[in-house]
C-alpha positions as CSV (number, residue, x, y, z in Angstrom):
1,M,-15.1,-16.6,-16.3
2,N,-11.4,-17.4,-15.8
3,V,-9.7,-14.1,-15.3
4,L,-6.7,-15.2,-13.3
5,T,-3.4,-16.6,-14.3
6,L,-1.1,-17.8,-11.5
7,E,2.2,-19.4,-12.4
8,F,3.6,-20.5,-9.0
9,D,3.2,-24.0,-7.6
10,S,5.6,-23.9,-4.6
11,A,3.5,-22.1,-2.1
12,D,4.8,-24.4,0.7
13,T,8.2,-22.8,0.3
14,L,7.1,-19.3,1.1
15,R,8.0,-17.7,4.4
16,S,4.9,-16.4,6.2
17,P,3.8,-14.6,3.0
18,V,1.9,-11.3,3.2
19,M,0.1,-9.7,0.3
20,V,0.5,-5.9,-0.2
21,L,-1.5,-4.2,-3.0
22,A,-2.1,-0.7,-4.4
23,L,-4.3,0.2,-7.4
24,R,-4.2,3.5,-9.2
25,G,-7.6,5.1,-8.9
26,L,-10.0,6.6,-6.3
27,F,-7.8,5.9,-3.3
28,D,-4.5,6.8,-4.8
29,T,-4.0,10.5,-4.9
30,A,-1.1,11.6,-7.2
31,E,-0.4,7.9,-7.6
32,V,1.5,8.0,-4.3
33,A,0.6,4.4,-3.3
34,T,1.3,2.7,-6.7
35,D,4.6,4.7,-6.9
36,A,5.5,3.2,-3.5
37,L,4.8,-0.3,-4.6
38,E,6.8,0.1,-7.8
39,I,9.8,0.9,-5.6
40,L,9.0,-2.1,-3.3
41,V,8.9,-4.4,-6.4
42,G,12.5,-3.5,-7.2
43,D,14.6,-5.4,-9.7
44,D,14.5,-8.7,-7.9
45,A,10.8,-9.4,-8.0
46,V,9.3,-12.2,-10.2
47,V,5.9,-11.9,-11.9
48,I,4.0,-15.0,-10.8
49,G,0.5,-14.1,-12.0
50,S,-1.9,-11.6,-13.5
51,I,-5.5,-10.6,-13.8
52,D,-6.9,-10.4,-17.4
53,P,-7.8,-6.7,-18.0
54,D,-10.4,-7.3,-20.7
55,P,-13.5,-7.9,-18.5
56,F,-12.8,-5.1,-16.1
57,Y,-12.1,-1.8,-18.0
58,D,-13.9,0.8,-20.1
59,F,-11.1,1.2,-22.6
60,T,-12.4,4.7,-23.5
61,Q,-11.4,5.7,-20.0
62,E,-8.3,3.6,-19.5
63,R,-6.9,3.3,-23.0
64,P,-4.3,0.8,-24.1
65,Q,-1.0,2.2,-25.3
66,M,0.8,1.6,-28.6
67,E,4.5,1.1,-28.0
68,L,7.6,-0.2,-29.8
69,D,9.3,-3.3,-28.6
70,D,13.1,-3.9,-28.6
71,E,13.0,-4.9,-32.3
72,G,11.1,-1.7,-33.3
73,D,7.8,-3.5,-33.8
74,Q,4.6,-2.0,-32.6
75,E,2.7,-3.7,-29.8
76,V,-0.4,-2.9,-27.8
77,V,0.1,-2.6,-24.0
78,W,-3.0,-3.1,-22.0
79,P,-3.6,-2.0,-18.4
80,S,-1.8,-4.6,-16.2
81,N,-2.5,-6.0,-12.8
82,D,0.5,-8.2,-12.1
83,F,1.3,-10.2,-9.0
84,H,5.0,-10.0,-8.0
85,L,6.9,-12.3,-5.6
86,V,9.5,-10.5,-3.5
87,R,11.8,-12.8,-1.4
88,R,14.3,-10.7,0.5
89,H,15.9,-11.2,3.9
90,G,13.4,-10.5,6.7
91,A,10.3,-12.0,8.3
92,H,8.1,-12.4,5.3
93,D,8.0,-13.1,1.6
94,L,5.8,-10.5,-0.1
95,V,3.2,-11.0,-2.8
96,L,2.7,-7.6,-4.4
97,L,-0.1,-6.5,-6.7
98,T,0.3,-3.2,-8.5
99,G,-2.2,-2.1,-11.1
100,V,-5.2,-0.1,-12.0
101,E,-8.6,0.0,-10.2
102,P,-11.2,-1.7,-12.4
103,H,-14.2,0.1,-13.8
104,L,-16.4,-3.0,-13.9
105,R,-17.1,-6.3,-12.1
106,Y,-15.6,-5.3,-8.7
107,A,-16.7,-8.5,-7.0
108,T,-15.0,-10.7,-9.7
109,F,-11.8,-8.7,-9.5
110,A,-11.8,-8.9,-5.7
111,D,-12.4,-12.6,-5.7
112,A,-9.4,-13.1,-8.0
113,I,-7.2,-11.3,-5.5
114,I,-8.6,-13.4,-2.7
115,E,-8.0,-16.6,-4.7
116,V,-4.3,-15.7,-5.0
117,A,-4.0,-14.9,-1.3
118,Q,-5.6,-18.3,-0.4
119,R,-3.6,-20.4,-2.9
120,L,-0.3,-18.9,-1.7
121,G,-1.2,-19.0,2.0
122,C,-0.9,-15.3,2.6
123,E,-1.3,-14.7,6.4
124,A,-2.6,-11.1,5.9
125,V,-3.5,-8.7,3.2
126,V,-2.4,-5.0,3.3
127,T,-4.0,-2.4,1.0
128,V,-2.2,0.9,0.7
129,G,-3.6,4.2,-0.5
130,A,-3.2,7.9,-0.4
131,A,-5.7,10.7,0.1
132,P,-5.6,14.6,0.2
133,E,-5.2,15.9,3.7
134,P,-4.7,19.3,5.4
135,V,-1.0,18.5,6.1
136,P,2.1,20.6,5.3
137,H,4.6,19.4,2.7
138,T,7.3,20.5,5.1
139,R,6.6,17.8,7.6
140,A,6.9,14.0,7.5
141,P,3.6,12.4,6.2
142,L,1.8,10.2,8.7
143,V,0.5,6.8,7.8
144,V,-2.8,5.8,9.4
145,G,-4.9,2.7,9.1
146,S,-7.9,0.6,10.0
147,S,-9.0,-3.0,10.2
148,T,-12.1,-5.0,10.9
149,N,-10.0,-7.7,12.6
150,D,-10.1,-7.2,16.4
151,G,-6.7,-8.7,16.9
152,L,-5.0,-6.4,14.4
153,V,-6.9,-3.4,15.8
154,A,-5.5,-4.1,19.3
155,A,-2.0,-5.1,18.1
156,L,-1.3,-2.1,15.8
157,G,-3.4,0.6,17.4
158,L,-5.8,0.8,14.4
159,S,-9.3,2.0,14.3
160,R,-12.3,0.1,13.0
161,P,-13.6,1.6,9.8
162,R,-16.7,3.9,10.2
163,Y,-16.9,5.4,6.7
164,Q,-20.2,5.5,4.9
165,G,-20.5,6.5,1.3
166,V,-19.2,5.9,-2.1
167,T,-16.4,3.4,-2.2
168,G,-14.0,1.8,-4.7
169,L,-12.4,-1.6,-5.2
170,V,-10.5,-1.3,-1.9
171,G,-13.8,-1.1,0.0
172,V,-15.3,-4.1,-1.8
173,L,-12.1,-6.1,-1.3
174,Q,-11.9,-5.3,2.4
175,D,-15.5,-6.6,2.9
176,R,-14.8,-9.8,1.0
177,L,-11.5,-10.4,2.8
178,D,-13.4,-10.1,6.1
179,R,-16.0,-12.7,4.9
180,A,-13.1,-15.0,3.8
181,A,-11.6,-14.7,7.3
182,I,-8.3,-13.3,5.9
183,P,-6.8,-10.7,8.3
184,A,-6.6,-7.4,6.4
185,V,-5.3,-3.9,7.1
186,S,-6.0,-0.7,5.1
187,L,-3.2,1.9,5.2
188,R,-3.4,5.4,4.0
189,V,-0.9,8.2,3.8
190,G,-1.8,11.9,3.7
191,V,-0.9,14.0,0.7
192,P,-0.9,17.9,1.1
193,H,-4.2,18.8,-0.5
194,Y,-3.0,22.2,-1.8
195,L,-0.5,20.5,-4.1
196,G,-3.3,19.2,-6.3
197,H,-2.1,16.1,-8.2
198,A,1.6,17.0,-8.1
199,K,3.8,14.1,-7.2
200,H,4.7,13.7,-3.6
201,P,7.4,11.0,-3.2
202,R,7.9,11.8,0.5
203,S,4.4,10.3,1.1
204,S,5.4,7.2,-1.0
205,A,8.5,6.9,1.2
206,A,6.4,7.2,4.3
207,L,4.3,4.2,3.2
208,L,7.3,2.1,2.5
209,Q,9.0,3.0,5.8
210,H,5.8,2.0,7.7
211,L,5.6,-1.3,5.9
212,E,9.3,-1.9,6.6
213,H,8.7,-1.3,10.3
214,V,5.7,-3.6,10.6
215,L,6.7,-6.4,8.2
216,G,10.4,-6.5,8.9
217,V,11.3,-6.6,5.1
218,P,13.5,-4.1,3.3
219,T,11.4,-1.8,1.2
220,L,14.1,0.2,-0.7
221,H,12.6,3.5,0.4
222,A,16.0,5.2,0.3
223,D,15.8,4.9,-3.5
224,L,13.4,7.8,-3.4
225,G,15.9,10.2,-1.8
226,D,16.7,12.2,-5.0
227,E,13.1,12.4,-6.0
228,I,12.1,13.6,-2.5
229,A,14.7,16.4,-2.7
230,R,13.7,17.4,-6.2
231,W,10.0,17.6,-5.5
232,R,10.5,19.4,-2.2
233,G,12.3,22.1,-4.0
234,L,9.4,22.4,-6.6
235,H,6.8,22.5,-3.8
236,D,8.8,25.2,-1.9
237,E,9.1,27.3,-5.0
238,A,5.3,27.1,-5.8
239,V,4.3,28.0,-2.2
240,A,6.9,30.9,-2.0
241,E,5.2,32.6,-4.9
242,D,2.0,33.2,-3.0
243,D,1.9,35.0,0.4
244,D,-1.4,33.5,1.3
245,A,-0.1,30.0,0.5
246,L,2.9,30.7,2.8
247,A,0.6,31.8,5.6
248,Y,-1.6,28.7,5.1
249,V,1.4,26.3,5.2
250,G,2.6,28.0,8.4
251,M,-0.8,27.4,10.0
252,L,-0.8,23.7,8.9
253,E,2.7,23.4,10.4
254,R,1.6,24.6,13.8
255,D,-1.4,22.3,13.8
256,Y,0.7,19.4,12.7
257,D,3.3,20.0,15.5
258,R,0.5,20.0,18.1
259,R,-1.0,16.8,16.8
260,I,2.3,14.9,16.5
261,E,2.8,15.2,20.3
262,A,0.1,12.6,20.7
263,T,1.5,9.2,21.7
264,I,1.8,6.7,18.9
265,P,3.3,3.2,18.9
266,S,7.1,2.9,18.3
267,A,8.4,1.1,15.2
268,D,9.8,-1.8,17.2
269,S,6.5,-2.1,19.1
270,L,4.5,-2.3,15.8
271,A,6.7,-5.0,14.3
272,E,6.6,-7.0,17.6
273,E,2.9,-6.9,17.9
274,F,2.3,-7.8,14.3
275,E,4.5,-10.9,14.5
276,K,2.7,-11.9,17.8
277,F,-0.7,-11.5,16.1
278,L,0.4,-13.8,13.1
279,S,2.0,-16.3,15.5
280,D,-1.3,-16.5,17.5
281,Q,-3.2,-17.0,14.2
282,R,-0.9,-19.9,13.3
283,D,-1.4,-21.5,16.7
284,D,-5.2,-21.2,16.4
285,S,-5.1,-22.9,13.0
286,G,-3.0,-25.8,14.3
287,E,0.1,-24.8,12.3
288,P,3.6,-24.9,13.9
289,D,4.8,-21.6,15.3
290,T,8.0,-20.0,14.0
291,D,10.0,-17.1,15.2
292,A,10.3,-14.2,12.8
293,G,11.4,-10.6,13.1
294,G,13.2,-7.7,11.4
295,D,14.4,-4.3,11.9
296,G,13.7,-1.1,9.9
297,D,14.9,2.5,9.9
298,D,13.2,5.1,11.9
299,G,10.4,6.9,10.2
300,P,6.7,7.8,10.3
301,D,4.6,5.5,12.5
302,G,1.0,4.6,12.2
303,G,-1.8,6.2,14.2
304,R,-5.6,6.0,14.4
305,S,-7.9,6.9,11.5
306,D,-11.2,6.1,9.9
307,Y,-10.4,4.7,6.5
């Protein structure tokens, strides 16, 4: 079954490419991760491939949309999983996949992603997600992560995953990336659980800042500034209407402030260690070593988590 279309034949021109992906579904509370990648795609990205939606969805759950095109004619818009190429100044070109978690044929879907990573020579794959956490909306969200790659665990201060239970496409993909010997990291940002499914752009910005620190590539997280301010006001208003909610947020703030005192790697340290890891990988594979680096703005850093 040919489910992949890839329209890019100049992989040798890419600068140390890294794939980053987010899929709306089980591991994307309030669509925080997919919102982040939509910002990262920006206006300068080029679509270079896609995964055919037809074999992977129950269209009674993920229904196509009927829309009008520029000429006023109706067209059917199906769930899309597109690969974008982003080439900005910085250490890496990025291959970004934004889309919707499939309902069916997880293994086939994951293999299509791996095929793109291999054909484009991606040096690592980063999956990003979001999950409800007992964290206050008044504090900067923390990004945590895990990896099965010993080098990345040591370099970035990650944990090894210890989760057991129901999983989604991300879990299947991480397993198959490991078998394909492609270095992979799973990142997750916390979303205040008491907000339900309300948007939380501050968590999206935290993911983007973390990626910018590690990858040394501009992520356009500042574009979320107005949305962050607007939603912070809405969240404050909702909490202020309930004395119990106010007290609960205060308790979460005190617990957060105690935990944040724990030592976590600096942004510069994370970027330096990630580049050193990739350089060592190139040396081990017999490829020439190149210097790469980049700076990012200060923001939330990664810690240790089971994910």
